[in-house]
N, C-alpha and C positions, 0 to 999 in steps of 0.2 A: 446552089450549095457550094460553100467555099471548098477550095481544093488544097488537102493538107494530108500530112502524115500522121495517122492516128496509132496508138499502140496496138500492136499486133496480138491478136487474140482476146482482146478485151473490148466488148460493146462500147461504142462512143457513148458520150452523156447524150441523152437525149434533148432535142431542141425544147426549151423551156417553155411552158404555156404562158408567156409573159403577158400581164394586163397593158393596157395601153398607157398607163400611168408608168410603169416599168420601162417601157420601150421608149417612152419620151424622156424618163430620167437617163437611160443609157445614151440617148442621143445627144443629151444636153453635156454629159460628161465626156462622149467622144468629141463634140464641138469645141469644148473648153481645152481639150488636150490638143486637138489640131490647132486651134488659135493660138496656143501657148508655143507650140515648136514653130509656128508660122512668123512669131515675132522675135525668135531667138536670133541674135547675132553674138558672135563669140567677143569680138573686139578684146579689151585689156582682161577679161574674166578666163580666157584660155580653155582649151577643150574639156578638160577636167570638169568645171563647173557646167559647161555646155551639155555634157553628157548627164550630169547630175540632176538638170532640169529637165531633160528629156526622160530620164527614168521616172521622175515624178509625174509627169504628164501621162506617161504610159501606164502608171498604176491607177491613174484617175480615169483613163479612157477605155480600159479593158475591163470588163466585169468579172468579180471574183478574185481580183488579184489581193494577195496578201504583202507581197514584196515584188519588186522589179529591179532590174538591171540593163544596162546598156554597154554593149562591149564593141569596139573598133578593131579591125585588123590591119596588118601590114601587108600588102600584095607585092613588095617590090622585091622579094626573094625568090627562091626556087617552090617553097610551099608558104601558103599563108600563115602568118602568125598572130595570135594576140598580143595587142601592145597596151591596150588602154582600157579599163572598165570603171563604171560607176555604179552604184547601187542605191536602194532606198531603206535598207535594212541590213543588220548585221549578219541574218542568217542567209540572206542572198550572197552576201560576201563569202561566206563560209563556204557555200554550195559553189560559187565560181571558181574559187581557189581549187576545190576539187577537181572541178571539171578542166580547168586549163592547165594547173600546174602539176597536180600529184597524178591524176588518173588519164588526163587528156581523151576522157569520153564523157558524153553528156548531151542533153537535149541542143544545147545552143551550138556545140561543135557539130551535130548532126544535120541541124536546120542549115548552117553556113555550107556543108558539104552538099547538101540536096538543092539548096536554093529553096526550100519550101517551108511553110510552117509545120512546126513539129510538136504533137501533143501527147503528153503521158496522163492518165487517169490513175496510176499507181505506180509510183517510181520504184518502189519496193519489189514489185514483180515484174518489173519492164525488163525483158531479156536483151534488148538493145544497149543497156549499159549495167551489165550485171555488178560491175565493182562499185559503181557511183551510187545506184538504187538502194541499197540496203543502208548505207550510211546517211543518205537523205532521209530516208523514211524515219530512222532513228531520231533526226532532228524534228519530227513531227510534221515533217512536208511531203505530200503525197501526189500532187497535180503539178505539171509545168506546160507552158506554152512558150515555146522559141519562134521568133519570127525573123527572117532574113530581111536586112536592111539592103536594098538595091536602089542604085541611081543608074537606071538604063541598063545595061548588062555588067555593070560594075557592083561587087558585093564588097561594102565596107564594113560590114558589122552584122550584129544581131540584137534584138531585144529579147531579153528573158523574163518571164513572169511565172510566178510560183503562189500555190495556195495550200494551206494546211488540209482541207478538204479533199477527199477522193474525187475523181470525175467532175474537177469544178470548171474545167474548158471545153465547152462542146462548138457546135457550129457557130452559133452565136457569137461566142467570145472569138473566135478565129475570124469571122467576118469583120467584127469590130477592130481587132486587132491589125488585121491586114489593112484596113483603111486608114490606121495611124502610122503603120510601119513606113508606108511610101513616103509622105510629108516629112516624118521624121528623119528619114534616110538623108532627103534633100538638106534639111537644116543642119545635120551632123556634117555633112560634105562640105556644105559651104563654109562651115565654121572651121574645119580642118584646114581648106583652102586659104581662108583669111589668116587663119595662125600662121600657116606655111609662109605666106606672102610677109608677114610681120617680122618673122624669124629671119627670112631671108634679107629684108630690109636693115634689119640691126647688123647681121653680119657684112653687108655691103659698108654700111655708115662706119663700122670697126674698121674693115679693111682700108677705107678711104682715110680713116685717121692715122692709121699706122703708117701706111704709105706717106702721109704727110709728115710725120715726125722723123721719117727715115730720111726724107727729101731734105729736111732742116739741118738734120746731123750732117748730110753730106756736104751742105752748103757750108757749115761751121769748120768742117775739116778742110775744105779747100780754101777757105777764108785764113786759116791759120798756116797752111802748109804750102800753098799755092798749086797744089796737084790738080790733076783734072778730075772730071766726075767719076770716071770709071776706077781710078786710082783711089779717090777718097772713099768710094763704096767698097773697094777690096779691104781697104784699111778698117773700115767699120765691121765687116764681116771678119777680119782676124780678131778683132777685139771681142766679137760674140764668140768665137769659137775658143779663144785662150780663156774667157771666164765661163765658157758653158752656160751662156745665159742667152735667151733668145734675141735676135737683133733688134726687135722694135723696143725691147726694155733697154738694152745699151744705148740706142739712139734716144729714146727719152732721157734717160741719166746725162747724156751729153748735151742736150738741149736745155734742160734744166740747170745745168753747170754754169751754161753760157748765159742764160737769164740772170742767175745769181750774181755772176760777174759784172753784168751789165748795169744792174740795180745799185752794185756796192760802188761802181765807178761813177754813177750818176749822184750819189749821196756825197761821195768825196768832192 
């Protein structure tokens, strides 16, 4: 029996009496979802596109889902904060905005706090989120299954799934969802690492390019005035301060001007 937090005071959905064909179909869908997340690589697509793919795979892998979303959090501050999410349907976007921005309560937030799957079979009467439940029920959405995404002991986010029918997610759905959430978390985590490494590489390349143009500008000032390296750098800094312009922009302009003069002399 899967370990999860059901709605207090409400009888969990019974384990469905699935036929062999239905169980086989669920296994095929789960395998397709797992194969999908296993093959994901962030690359140039970015984390948002990666999350969108994971949400689509979750909607297929977990039975009974009408819409799904994937949320990632930032753990660098004193308290975890939601940074990015992606969804398969507009109604999921509307619910998640209520959770994360307007009300700061809901199944996703709860599952990340407890690090356990969280199930609701009737959101409108779920006392855990009294402000969220009524609004979601008026949207015609009654069931939720939220699954924490964990890599080792590190929480990186959650998978949120919703259904319009009541009691859509029982033990069978939690079991399949939990099997999907682990590999999905690894794919998202690896995508974040790759994206961070790519951003860091771009920053380093930019810093190297900036340093190079500043060195070129210093060389031009030295050639023109005969001063030393430190004096030339100080002069460049004073120009930057006097114009209230970033140092590398002043340096680029100085280098461009020197190039134009050299080209003009060559033509003459």
